[in-house]
PDB file of N, CA, C and O in Angstrom:
ATOM      1  N   MET A   1       0.763  -1.239  -0.091  1.00  0.00           N
ATOM      2  CA  MET A   1      -0.318   0.020  -0.120  1.00  0.00           C
ATOM      3  C   MET A   1       1.235   0.762   0.174  1.00  0.00           C
ATOM      4  O   MET A   1       1.934   0.191  -0.663  1.00  0.00           O
ATOM      5  N   ASN A   2       2.001   1.582   0.806  1.00  0.00           N
ATOM      6  CA  ASN A   2       2.527   2.591   0.408  1.00  0.00           C
ATOM      7  C   ASN A   2       3.593   3.011  -0.534  1.00  0.00           C
ATOM      8  O   ASN A   2       4.126   4.090  -0.794  1.00  0.00           O
ATOM      9  N   LYS A   3       3.766   1.391  -1.096  1.00  0.00           N
ATOM     10  CA  LYS A   3       4.748   2.040  -2.906  1.00  0.00           C
ATOM     11  C   LYS A   3       3.497   3.027  -3.860  1.00  0.00           C
ATOM     12  O   LYS A   3       3.698   3.890  -4.714  1.00  0.00           O
ATOM     13  N   THR A   4       2.337   2.545  -3.368  1.00  0.00           N
ATOM     14  CA  THR A   4       1.428   2.921  -4.465  1.00  0.00           C
ATOM     15  C   THR A   4       0.626   4.362  -4.138  1.00  0.00           C
ATOM     16  O   THR A   4       0.046   4.993  -5.022  1.00  0.00           O
ATOM     17  N   HIS A   5       0.669   4.687  -3.064  1.00  0.00           N
ATOM     18  CA  HIS A   5       1.103   5.636  -2.972  1.00  0.00           C
ATOM     19  C   HIS A   5       2.053   5.864  -2.784  1.00  0.00           C
ATOM     20  O   HIS A   5       1.919   6.288  -1.636  1.00  0.00           O
ATOM     21  N   GLU A   6       3.516   5.985  -3.085  1.00  0.00           N
ATOM     22  CA  GLU A   6       4.811   6.943  -4.036  1.00  0.00           C
ATOM     23  C   GLU A   6       4.670   6.594  -4.870  1.00  0.00           C
ATOM     24  O   GLU A   6       5.774   6.570  -5.413  1.00  0.00           O
ATOM     25  N   LEU A   7       3.482   5.982  -5.926  1.00  0.00           N
ATOM     26  CA  LEU A   7       3.910   5.453  -7.499  1.00  0.00           C
ATOM     27  C   LEU A   7       3.460   7.344  -7.424  1.00  0.00           C
ATOM     28  O   LEU A   7       4.210   8.191  -7.908  1.00  0.00           O
ATOM     29  N   ALA A   8       1.773   7.785  -6.545  1.00  0.00           N
ATOM     30  CA  ALA A   8       1.268   8.081  -7.243  1.00  0.00           C
ATOM     31  C   ALA A   8       1.434   9.414  -6.808  1.00  0.00           C
ATOM     32  O   ALA A   8       0.737  10.334  -7.236  1.00  0.00           O
ATOM     33  N   ARG A   9       2.708   9.612  -5.624  1.00  0.00           N
ATOM     34  CA  ARG A   9       2.654  10.556  -5.392  1.00  0.00           C
ATOM     35  C   ARG A   9       3.712  11.067  -6.925  1.00  0.00           C
ATOM     36  O   ARG A   9       3.697  12.002  -7.725  1.00  0.00           O
ATOM     37  N   TYR A  10       4.608   9.732  -6.681  1.00  0.00           N
ATOM     38  CA  TYR A  10       5.815  10.690  -8.478  1.00  0.00           C
ATOM     39  C   TYR A  10       5.117  10.920  -9.532  1.00  0.00           C
ATOM     40  O   TYR A  10       5.752  11.515 -10.404  1.00  0.00           O
ATOM     41  N   LEU A  11       3.944  10.651  -9.808  1.00  0.00           N
ATOM     42  CA  LEU A  11       3.320  10.176 -10.969  1.00  0.00           C
ATOM     43  C   LEU A  11       2.456  12.171 -11.032  1.00  0.00           C
ATOM     44  O   LEU A  11       2.351  12.915 -12.007  1.00  0.00           O
ATOM     45  N   LEU A  12       2.058  12.383  -9.703  1.00  0.00           N
ATOM     46  CA  LEU A  12       1.064  14.084  -9.669  1.00  0.00           C
ATOM     47  C   LEU A  12       2.784  14.565  -9.547  1.00  0.00           C
ATOM     48  O   LEU A  12       2.523  15.740  -9.287  1.00  0.00           O
ATOM     49  N   GLY A  13       3.755  14.543  -9.543  1.00  0.00           N
ATOM     50  CA  GLY A  13       4.540  15.362 -10.051  1.00  0.00           C
ATOM     51  C   GLY A  13       5.050  16.529  -7.761  1.00  0.00           C
ATOM     52  O   GLY A  13       5.613  17.586  -7.476  1.00  0.00           O
ATOM     53  N   ASN A  14       4.225  15.132  -6.722  1.00  0.00           N
ATOM     54  CA  ASN A  14       4.770  15.788  -5.223  1.00  0.00           C
ATOM     55  C   ASN A  14       5.480  14.989  -4.520  1.00  0.00           C
ATOM     56  O   ASN A  14       5.316  14.800  -3.315  1.00  0.00           O
ATOM     57  N   SER A  15       6.583  14.296  -5.438  1.00  0.00           N
ATOM     58  CA  SER A  15       8.074  14.120  -5.184  1.00  0.00           C
ATOM     59  C   SER A  15       8.809  13.592  -6.652  1.00  0.00           C
ATOM     60  O   SER A  15       8.337  13.265  -7.741  1.00  0.00           O
ATOM     61  N   GLU A  16      10.093  13.672  -6.157  1.00  0.00           N
ATOM     62  CA  GLU A  16      10.849  13.915  -7.223  1.00  0.00           C
ATOM     63  C   GLU A  16      11.448  12.315  -7.441  1.00  0.00           C
ATOM     64  O   GLU A  16      11.845  11.951  -8.547  1.00  0.00           O
ATOM     65  N   SER A  17      11.457  11.656  -6.567  1.00  0.00           N
ATOM     66  CA  SER A  17      12.103  10.189  -6.527  1.00  0.00           C
ATOM     67  C   SER A  17      11.030   9.502  -6.519  1.00  0.00           C
ATOM     68  O   SER A  17       9.892   9.891  -6.256  1.00  0.00           O
ATOM     69  N   LEU A  18      11.461   8.249  -6.870  1.00  0.00           N
ATOM     70  CA  LEU A  18      11.232   7.029  -6.044  1.00  0.00           C
ATOM     71  C   LEU A  18      11.289   5.470  -6.658  1.00  0.00           C
ATOM     72  O   LEU A  18      11.434   5.126  -7.831  1.00  0.00           O
ATOM     73  N   ASP A  19      11.142   4.728  -5.574  1.00  0.00           N
ATOM     74  CA  ASP A  19      11.384   4.080  -5.011  1.00  0.00           C
ATOM     75  C   ASP A  19      11.240   2.407  -5.150  1.00  0.00           C
ATOM     76  O   ASP A  19      11.078   3.421  -5.829  1.00  0.00           O
ATOM     77  N   PHE A  20      11.208   2.011  -5.175  1.00  0.00           N
ATOM     78  CA  PHE A  20      10.301   0.193  -5.415  1.00  0.00           C
ATOM     79  C   PHE A  20      11.871  -1.010  -5.555  1.00  0.00           C
ATOM     80  O   PHE A  20      12.064  -1.903  -6.380  1.00  0.00           O
ATOM     81  N   THR A  21      12.907  -0.468  -4.201  1.00  0.00           N
ATOM     82  CA  THR A  21      13.053  -1.795  -4.117  1.00  0.00           C
ATOM     83  C   THR A  21      13.408  -1.655  -2.454  1.00  0.00           C
ATOM     84  O   THR A  21      14.423  -1.835  -1.780  1.00  0.00           O
ATOM     85  N   GLY A  22      12.005  -1.232  -2.169  1.00  0.00           N
ATOM     86  CA  GLY A  22      11.783  -1.066   0.013  1.00  0.00           C
ATOM     87  C   GLY A  22      12.179  -2.517   0.453  1.00  0.00           C
ATOM     88  O   GLY A  22      13.107  -3.252   0.115  1.00  0.00           O
ATOM     89  N   PRO A  23      11.190  -2.651   1.288  1.00  0.00           N
ATOM     90  CA  PRO A  23      10.775  -3.271   2.134  1.00  0.00           C
ATOM     91  C   PRO A  23      10.580  -5.366   0.597  1.00  0.00           C
ATOM     92  O   PRO A  23       9.869  -5.378  -0.408  1.00  0.00           O
ATOM     93  N   THR A  24      11.252  -6.306   0.973  1.00  0.00           N
ATOM     94  CA  THR A  24      10.807  -7.049   0.116  1.00  0.00           C
ATOM     95  C   THR A  24       9.782  -8.205   0.977  1.00  0.00           C
ATOM     96  O   THR A  24      10.075  -8.286   2.170  1.00  0.00           O
ATOM     97  N   PRO A  25       8.953  -8.847   0.652  1.00  0.00           N
ATOM     98  CA  PRO A  25       7.542  -9.187   1.438  1.00  0.00           C
ATOM     99  C   PRO A  25       8.626 -10.515   2.090  1.00  0.00           C
ATOM    100  O   PRO A  25       9.799 -10.518   1.717  1.00  0.00           O
ATOM    101  N   THR A  26       8.200 -11.444   2.926  1.00  0.00           N
ATOM    102  CA  THR A  26       8.676 -12.688   3.245  1.00  0.00           C
ATOM    103  C   THR A  26       7.493 -13.392   2.846  1.00  0.00           C
ATOM    104  O   THR A  26       6.553 -13.089   3.580  1.00  0.00           O
ATOM    105  N   LEU A  27       7.134 -14.378   1.786  1.00  0.00           N
ATOM    106  CA  LEU A  27       6.497 -15.528   2.303  1.00  0.00           C
ATOM    107  C   LEU A  27       6.237 -16.124   2.863  1.00  0.00           C
ATOM    108  O   LEU A  27       7.176 -16.848   2.532  1.00  0.00           O
ATOM    109  N   VAL A  28       5.558 -16.917   3.877  1.00  0.00           N
ATOM    110  CA  VAL A  28       5.792 -18.463   3.833  1.00  0.00           C
ATOM    111  C   VAL A  28       5.163 -19.190   4.270  1.00  0.00           C
ATOM    112  O   VAL A  28       4.451 -19.145   5.274  1.00  0.00           O
ATOM    113  N   GLY A  29       5.466 -20.390   3.152  1.00  0.00           N
ATOM    114  CA  GLY A  29       4.824 -21.502   2.846  1.00  0.00           C
ATOM    115  C   GLY A  29       3.771 -21.912   3.766  1.00  0.00           C
ATOM    116  O   GLY A  29       3.995 -21.271   4.792  1.00  0.00           O
ATOM    117  N   GLY A  30       2.263 -22.978   4.029  1.00  0.00           N
ATOM    118  CA  GLY A  30       1.574 -23.024   4.371  1.00  0.00           C
ATOM    119  C   GLY A  30       1.878 -25.238   4.240  1.00  0.00           C
ATOM    120  O   GLY A  30       1.018 -26.024   4.637  1.00  0.00           O
ATOM    121  N   ASP A  31       3.142 -25.660   3.664  1.00  0.00           N
ATOM    122  CA  ASP A  31       3.003 -26.907   3.698  1.00  0.00           C
ATOM    123  C   ASP A  31       4.239 -27.475   4.170  1.00  0.00           C
ATOM    124  O   ASP A  31       5.187 -27.857   3.484  1.00  0.00           O
ATOM    125  N   SER A  32       4.087 -27.488   5.730  1.00  0.00           N
ATOM    126  CA  SER A  32       5.485 -28.057   6.772  1.00  0.00           C
ATOM    127  C   SER A  32       4.880 -29.501   5.929  1.00  0.00           C
ATOM    128  O   SER A  32       3.923 -29.765   5.201  1.00  0.00           O
ATOM    129  N   ARG A  33       6.024 -30.205   6.494  1.00  0.00           N
ATOM    130  CA  ARG A  33       6.054 -31.794   6.160  1.00  0.00           C
ATOM    131  C   ARG A  33       5.633 -31.936   7.201  1.00  0.00           C
ATOM    132  O   ARG A  33       6.382 -32.880   7.449  1.00  0.00           O
ATOM    133  N   LYS A  34       4.511 -31.739   8.964  1.00  0.00           N
ATOM    134  CA  LYS A  34       4.147 -31.687   9.590  1.00  0.00           C
ATOM    135  C   LYS A  34       2.949 -31.926   8.998  1.00  0.00           C
ATOM    136  O   LYS A  34       2.520 -33.043   8.708  1.00  0.00           O
ATOM    137  N   THR A  35       2.272 -30.629   8.772  1.00  0.00           N
ATOM    138  CA  THR A  35       1.462 -30.606   7.375  1.00  0.00           C
ATOM    139  C   THR A  35       1.179 -31.473   6.114  1.00  0.00           C
ATOM    140  O   THR A  35       0.112 -31.444   5.499  1.00  0.00           O
ATOM    141  N   ARG A  36       2.281 -32.268   5.787  1.00  0.00           N
ATOM    142  CA  ARG A  36       1.716 -33.507   5.302  1.00  0.00           C
ATOM    143  C   ARG A  36       1.786 -34.256   5.650  1.00  0.00           C
ATOM    144  O   ARG A  36       1.169 -35.158   5.082  1.00  0.00           O
ATOM    145  N   LYS A  37       2.282 -34.475   6.423  1.00  0.00           N
ATOM    146  CA  LYS A  37       2.310 -35.995   7.299  1.00  0.00           C
ATOM    147  C   LYS A  37       0.773 -36.632   7.341  1.00  0.00           C
ATOM    148  O   LYS A  37       0.160 -37.619   6.935  1.00  0.00           O
ATOM    149  N   ARG A  38       0.466 -34.861   8.443  1.00  0.00           N
ATOM    150  CA  ARG A  38      -0.070 -35.170   8.830  1.00  0.00           C
ATOM    151  C   ARG A  38      -2.086 -35.436   8.282  1.00  0.00           C
ATOM    152  O   ARG A  38      -3.088 -36.005   8.717  1.00  0.00           O
ATOM    153  N   ILE A  39      -1.654 -34.557   7.066  1.00  0.00           N
ATOM    154  CA  ILE A  39      -2.956 -35.090   5.920  1.00  0.00           C
ATOM    155  C   ILE A  39      -2.861 -36.497   5.339  1.00  0.00           C
ATOM    156  O   ILE A  39      -3.885 -37.167   5.202  1.00  0.00           O
ATOM    157  N   LEU A  40      -1.565 -37.002   4.966  1.00  0.00           N
ATOM    158  CA  LEU A  40      -0.986 -38.364   4.875  1.00  0.00           C
ATOM    159  C   LEU A  40      -1.971 -38.851   6.314  1.00  0.00           C
ATOM    160  O   LEU A  40      -3.189 -38.938   6.163  1.00  0.00           O
ATOM    161  N   ALA A  41      -1.714 -38.974   6.874  1.00  0.00           N
ATOM    162  CA  ALA A  41      -2.382 -40.127   7.394  1.00  0.00           C
ATOM    163  C   ALA A  41      -3.572 -40.207   8.495  1.00  0.00           C
ATOM    164  O   ALA A  41      -3.909 -41.160   9.198  1.00  0.00           O
ATOM    165  N   LEU A  42      -4.211 -38.604   8.394  1.00  0.00           N
ATOM    166  CA  LEU A  42      -5.420 -38.662   8.522  1.00  0.00           C
ATOM    167  C   LEU A  42      -6.862 -39.747   7.772  1.00  0.00           C
ATOM    168  O   LEU A  42      -7.266 -39.878   6.616  1.00  0.00           O
ATOM    169  N   SER A  43      -7.232 -40.271   8.912  1.00  0.00           N
ATOM    170  CA  SER A  43      -8.613 -41.596   8.052  1.00  0.00           C
ATOM    171  C   SER A  43      -9.991 -40.400   7.115  1.00  0.00           C
ATOM    172  O   SER A  43     -10.149 -39.273   6.646  1.00  0.00           O
ATOM    173  N   GLY A  44     -10.282 -40.964   7.216  1.00  0.00           N
ATOM    174  CA  GLY A  44     -11.741 -40.600   6.797  1.00  0.00           C
ATOM    175  C   GLY A  44     -12.807 -40.159   7.184  1.00  0.00           C
ATOM    176  O   GLY A  44     -13.409 -39.131   6.872  1.00  0.00           O
ATOM    177  N   LYS A  45     -13.193 -41.472   8.329  1.00  0.00           N
ATOM    178  CA  LYS A  45     -14.028 -41.576   9.855  1.00  0.00           C
ATOM    179  C   LYS A  45     -13.354 -40.044  11.050  1.00  0.00           C
ATOM    180  O   LYS A  45     -14.169 -39.492  11.788  1.00  0.00           O
ATOM    181  N   GLU A  46     -11.666 -39.521  11.032  1.00  0.00           N
ATOM    182  CA  GLU A  46     -11.004 -38.844  12.223  1.00  0.00           C
ATOM    183  C   GLU A  46     -11.267 -37.002  11.080  1.00  0.00           C
ATOM    184  O   GLU A  46     -11.285 -35.886  11.600  1.00  0.00           O
ATOM    185  N   ALA A  47     -11.432 -37.300   9.486  1.00  0.00           N
ATOM    186  CA  ALA A  47     -11.690 -35.895   8.606  1.00  0.00           C
ATOM    187  C   ALA A  47     -13.167 -34.929   9.049  1.00  0.00           C
ATOM    188  O   ALA A  47     -13.433 -33.737   9.198  1.00  0.00           O
ATOM    189  N   ARG A  48     -14.059 -36.555   9.168  1.00  0.00           N
ATOM    190  CA  ARG A  48     -15.381 -36.328   9.506  1.00  0.00           C
ATOM    191  C   ARG A  48     -15.596 -35.445  10.864  1.00  0.00           C
ATOM    192  O   ARG A  48     -16.204 -34.378  10.943  1.00  0.00           O
ATOM    193  N   GLU A  49     -14.769 -36.348  12.187  1.00  0.00           N
ATOM    194  CA  GLU A  49     -15.461 -36.145  13.447  1.00  0.00           C
ATOM    195  C   GLU A  49     -14.914 -34.120  13.499  1.00  0.00           C
ATOM    196  O   GLU A  49     -15.356 -33.167  14.141  1.00  0.00           O
ATOM    197  N   LEU A  50     -13.239 -34.334  11.964  1.00  0.00           N
ATOM    198  CA  LEU A  50     -13.340 -33.145  12.100  1.00  0.00           C
ATOM    199  C   LEU A  50     -13.597 -31.746  11.480  1.00  0.00           C
ATOM    200  O   LEU A  50     -13.109 -30.617  11.421  1.00  0.00           O
ATOM    201  N   GLY A  51     -15.001 -32.729  10.912  1.00  0.00           N
ATOM    202  CA  GLY A  51     -15.281 -31.540  10.009  1.00  0.00           C
ATOM    203  C   GLY A  51     -14.835 -30.997   8.758  1.00  0.00           C
ATOM    204  O   GLY A  51     -14.834 -29.792   8.508  1.00  0.00           O
ATOM    205  N   ILE A  52     -14.339 -32.176   7.739  1.00  0.00           N
ATOM    206  CA  ILE A  52     -14.114 -32.017   6.034  1.00  0.00           C
ATOM    207  C   ILE A  52     -14.635 -32.781   6.178  1.00  0.00           C
ATOM    208  O   ILE A  52     -14.703 -33.633   7.064  1.00  0.00           O
ATOM    209  N   SER A  53     -15.448 -32.461   4.659  1.00  0.00           N
ATOM    210  CA  SER A  53     -15.754 -33.245   3.826  1.00  0.00           C
ATOM    211  C   SER A  53     -15.082 -33.967   3.267  1.00  0.00           C
ATOM    212  O   SER A  53     -13.936 -33.723   3.645  1.00  0.00           O
ATOM    213  N   LYS A  54     -15.074 -35.093   2.253  1.00  0.00           N
ATOM    214  CA  LYS A  54     -14.945 -35.906   1.567  1.00  0.00           C
ATOM    215  C   LYS A  54     -14.376 -35.529   0.437  1.00  0.00           C
ATOM    216  O   LYS A  54     -13.153 -35.396   0.478  1.00  0.00           O
ATOM    217  N   SER A  55     -14.998 -35.287  -0.708  1.00  0.00           N
ATOM    218  CA  SER A  55     -14.053 -34.689  -1.038  1.00  0.00           C
ATOM    219  C   SER A  55     -12.830 -33.413  -0.929  1.00  0.00           C
ATOM    220  O   SER A  55     -11.973 -33.653  -1.780  1.00  0.00           O
ATOM    221  N   THR A  56     -12.546 -32.320  -0.255  1.00  0.00           N
ATOM    222  CA  THR A  56     -10.930 -31.605   1.111  1.00  0.00           C
ATOM    223  C   THR A  56     -10.698 -32.076   0.969  1.00  0.00           C
ATOM    224  O   THR A  56      -9.986 -32.010  -0.033  1.00  0.00           O
ATOM    225  N   LEU A  57     -10.883 -34.083   1.978  1.00  0.00           N
ATOM    226  CA  LEU A  57     -10.049 -34.421   1.870  1.00  0.00           C
ATOM    227  C   LEU A  57      -9.077 -35.150   0.468  1.00  0.00           C
ATOM    228  O   LEU A  57      -7.850 -35.104   0.383  1.00  0.00           O
ATOM    229  N   HIS A  58      -9.761 -35.619  -0.257  1.00  0.00           N
ATOM    230  CA  HIS A  58      -9.439 -36.296  -1.578  1.00  0.00           C
ATOM    231  C   HIS A  58      -8.342 -35.761  -1.835  1.00  0.00           C
ATOM    232  O   HIS A  58      -7.333 -36.416  -2.097  1.00  0.00           O
ATOM    233  N   TYR A  59      -8.414 -33.817  -1.772  1.00  0.00           N
ATOM    234  CA  TYR A  59      -7.704 -33.136  -2.335  1.00  0.00           C
ATOM    235  C   TYR A  59      -6.130 -32.660  -2.209  1.00  0.00           C
ATOM    236  O   TYR A  59      -5.071 -32.378  -2.770  1.00  0.00           O
ATOM    237  N   LEU A  60      -6.766 -32.787  -1.187  1.00  0.00           N
ATOM    238  CA  LEU A  60      -6.095 -32.371   0.588  1.00  0.00           C
ATOM    239  C   LEU A  60      -4.732 -33.389   0.060  1.00  0.00           C
ATOM    240  O   LEU A  60      -3.787 -33.121  -0.682  1.00  0.00           O
ATOM    241  N   ARG A  61      -5.086 -34.608   0.770  1.00  0.00           N
ATOM    242  CA  ARG A  61      -4.084 -35.628   0.159  1.00  0.00           C
ATOM    243  C   ARG A  61      -3.695 -35.736  -1.151  1.00  0.00           C
ATOM    244  O   ARG A  61      -2.519 -36.088  -1.247  1.00  0.00           O
ATOM    245  N   LYS A  62      -4.131 -35.601  -1.960  1.00  0.00           N
ATOM    246  CA  LYS A  62      -3.623 -35.338  -3.607  1.00  0.00           C
ATOM    247  C   LYS A  62      -2.154 -34.398  -3.729  1.00  0.00           C
ATOM    248  O   LYS A  62      -1.020 -34.733  -4.070  1.00  0.00           O
ATOM    249  N   HIS A  63      -2.887 -32.695  -3.165  1.00  0.00           N
ATOM    250  CA  HIS A  63      -1.886 -32.368  -3.015  1.00  0.00           C
ATOM    251  C   HIS A  63      -0.715 -32.635  -2.339  1.00  0.00           C
ATOM    252  O   HIS A  63       0.317 -32.339  -2.942  1.00  0.00           O
ATOM    253  N   ALA A  64      -0.583 -33.247  -0.950  1.00  0.00           N
ATOM    254  CA  ALA A  64       0.000 -33.512  -0.346  1.00  0.00           C
ATOM    255  C   ALA A  64       1.110 -35.025  -0.599  1.00  0.00           C
ATOM    256  O   ALA A  64       1.933 -35.598   0.115  1.00  0.00           O
ATOM    257  N   ARG A  65       0.786 -35.156  -1.462  1.00  0.00           N
ATOM    258  CA  ARG A  65       1.399 -35.998  -1.633  1.00  0.00           C
ATOM    259  C   ARG A  65       2.641 -36.086  -3.619  1.00  0.00           C
ATOM    260  O   ARG A  65       3.501 -36.738  -4.212  1.00  0.00           O
ATOM    261  N   ALA A  66       2.067 -35.308  -3.680  1.00  0.00           N
ATOM    262  CA  ALA A  66       2.540 -34.216  -4.691  1.00  0.00           C
ATOM    263  C   ALA A  66       4.161 -33.750  -3.936  1.00  0.00           C
ATOM    264  O   ALA A  66       4.432 -33.717  -2.736  1.00  0.00           O
ATOM    265  N   ASP A  67       5.143 -33.392  -5.235  1.00  0.00           N
ATOM    266  CA  ASP A  67       6.296 -32.766  -4.459  1.00  0.00           C
ATOM    267  C   ASP A  67       6.423 -31.162  -4.633  1.00  0.00           C
ATOM    268  O   ASP A  67       7.503 -30.572  -4.618  1.00  0.00           O
ATOM    269  N   ARG A  68       5.020 -30.474  -4.820  1.00  0.00           N
ATOM    270  CA  ARG A  68       5.171 -29.074  -5.491  1.00  0.00           C
ATOM    271  C   ARG A  68       4.021 -28.805  -3.772  1.00  0.00           C
ATOM    272  O   ARG A  68       3.236 -29.493  -3.121  1.00  0.00           O
ATOM    273  N   PRO A  69       4.682 -27.172  -3.687  1.00  0.00           N
ATOM    274  CA  PRO A  69       4.011 -26.447  -2.370  1.00  0.00           C
ATOM    275  C   PRO A  69       2.132 -26.430  -2.699  1.00  0.00           C
ATOM    276  O   PRO A  69       1.564 -26.635  -3.772  1.00  0.00           O
ATOM    277  N   PHE A  70       1.712 -26.207  -1.760  1.00  0.00           N
ATOM    278  CA  PHE A  70      -0.101 -26.073  -1.944  1.00  0.00           C
ATOM    279  C   PHE A  70      -0.359 -25.329  -0.728  1.00  0.00           C
ATOM    280  O   PHE A  70       0.422 -25.068   0.186  1.00  0.00           O
ATOM    281  N   GLU A  71      -1.503 -25.050  -0.858  1.00  0.00           N
ATOM    282  CA  GLU A  71      -2.185 -24.162   0.273  1.00  0.00           C
ATOM    283  C   GLU A  71      -3.213 -25.180   1.551  1.00  0.00           C
ATOM    284  O   GLU A  71      -4.052 -26.047   1.305  1.00  0.00           O
ATOM    285  N   VAL A  72      -2.790 -24.711   2.770  1.00  0.00           N
ATOM    286  CA  VAL A  72      -3.940 -25.374   2.961  1.00  0.00           C
ATOM    287  C   VAL A  72      -5.465 -23.791   3.698  1.00  0.00           C
ATOM    288  O   VAL A  72      -5.136 -22.859   4.433  1.00  0.00           O
ATOM    289  N   TYR A  73      -6.371 -23.940   3.372  1.00  0.00           N
ATOM    290  CA  TYR A  73      -7.160 -22.276   3.380  1.00  0.00           C
ATOM    291  C   TYR A  73      -7.356 -22.959   5.742  1.00  0.00           C
ATOM    292  O   TYR A  73      -7.684 -23.726   6.647  1.00  0.00           O
ATOM    293  N   GLN A  74      -6.888 -21.974   5.303  1.00  0.00           N
ATOM    294  CA  GLN A  74      -6.843 -20.845   6.856  1.00  0.00           C
ATOM    295  C   GLN A  74      -7.755 -21.272   7.806  1.00  0.00           C
ATOM    296  O   GLN A  74      -7.410 -21.183   8.984  1.00  0.00           O
ATOM    297  N   LYS A  75      -9.254 -21.881   7.438  1.00  0.00           N
ATOM    298  CA  LYS A  75     -10.216 -23.048   7.539  1.00  0.00           C
ATOM    299  C   LYS A  75      -9.764 -24.601   8.125  1.00  0.00           C
ATOM    300  O   LYS A  75      -9.613 -25.148   9.217  1.00  0.00           O
ATOM    301  N   VAL A  76      -9.671 -24.882   6.921  1.00  0.00           N
ATOM    302  CA  VAL A  76      -9.158 -26.419   6.877  1.00  0.00           C
ATOM    303  C   VAL A  76      -7.103 -26.942   8.105  1.00  0.00           C
ATOM    304  O   VAL A  76      -6.451 -27.907   8.503  1.00  0.00           O
ATOM    305  N   ALA A  77      -7.102 -26.126   8.099  1.00  0.00           N
ATOM    306  CA  ALA A  77      -5.548 -25.778   8.933  1.00  0.00           C
ATOM    307  C   ALA A  77      -5.489 -26.257  10.267  1.00  0.00           C
ATOM    308  O   ALA A  77      -4.789 -27.043  10.905  1.00  0.00           O
ATOM    309  N   ALA A  78      -7.190 -24.965  10.624  1.00  0.00           N
ATOM    310  CA  ALA A  78      -7.067 -25.035  12.135  1.00  0.00           C
ATOM    311  C   ALA A  78      -7.759 -25.690  12.775  1.00  0.00           C
ATOM    312  O   ALA A  78      -7.787 -25.531  13.995  1.00  0.00           O
ATOM    313  N   LYS A  79      -8.900 -27.077  11.851  1.00  0.00           N
ATOM    314  CA  LYS A  79      -9.469 -28.115  11.963  1.00  0.00           C
ATOM    315  C   LYS A  79      -7.928 -29.137  12.297  1.00  0.00           C
ATOM    316  O   LYS A  79      -8.009 -29.859  13.291  1.00  0.00           O
ATOM    317  N   LEU A  80      -6.950 -29.171  11.706  1.00  0.00           N
ATOM    318  CA  LEU A  80      -6.272 -30.034  11.595  1.00  0.00           C
ATOM    319  C   LEU A  80      -5.222 -30.165  12.344  1.00  0.00           C
ATOM    320  O   LEU A  80      -4.443 -31.115  12.418  1.00  0.00           O
ATOM    321  N   GLY A  81      -5.236 -28.470  13.292  1.00  0.00           N
ATOM    322  CA  GLY A  81      -4.434 -28.287  14.405  1.00  0.00           C
ATOM    323  C   GLY A  81      -3.552 -28.776  14.092  1.00  0.00           C
ATOM    324  O   GLY A  81      -2.575 -28.826  14.839  1.00  0.00           O
TER     325      GLY A  81
END
């Protein structure tokens, strides 16, 4: 948001410099090895008790088996605990 304001000030002529090298965001992945193991070890019955549907469990397992990073929605991550 700050960079947007800085760009606007530059375009309006209120600022003579423009710096996009400022703070870089740190991205945190949502797929730790612990989370992957938890998903793969989760049975269908346990998932239903946690409030995770069959289709959600299917896609979680599918993504957990792959080597690529994946996102776990906040609500589901909270249920996985």
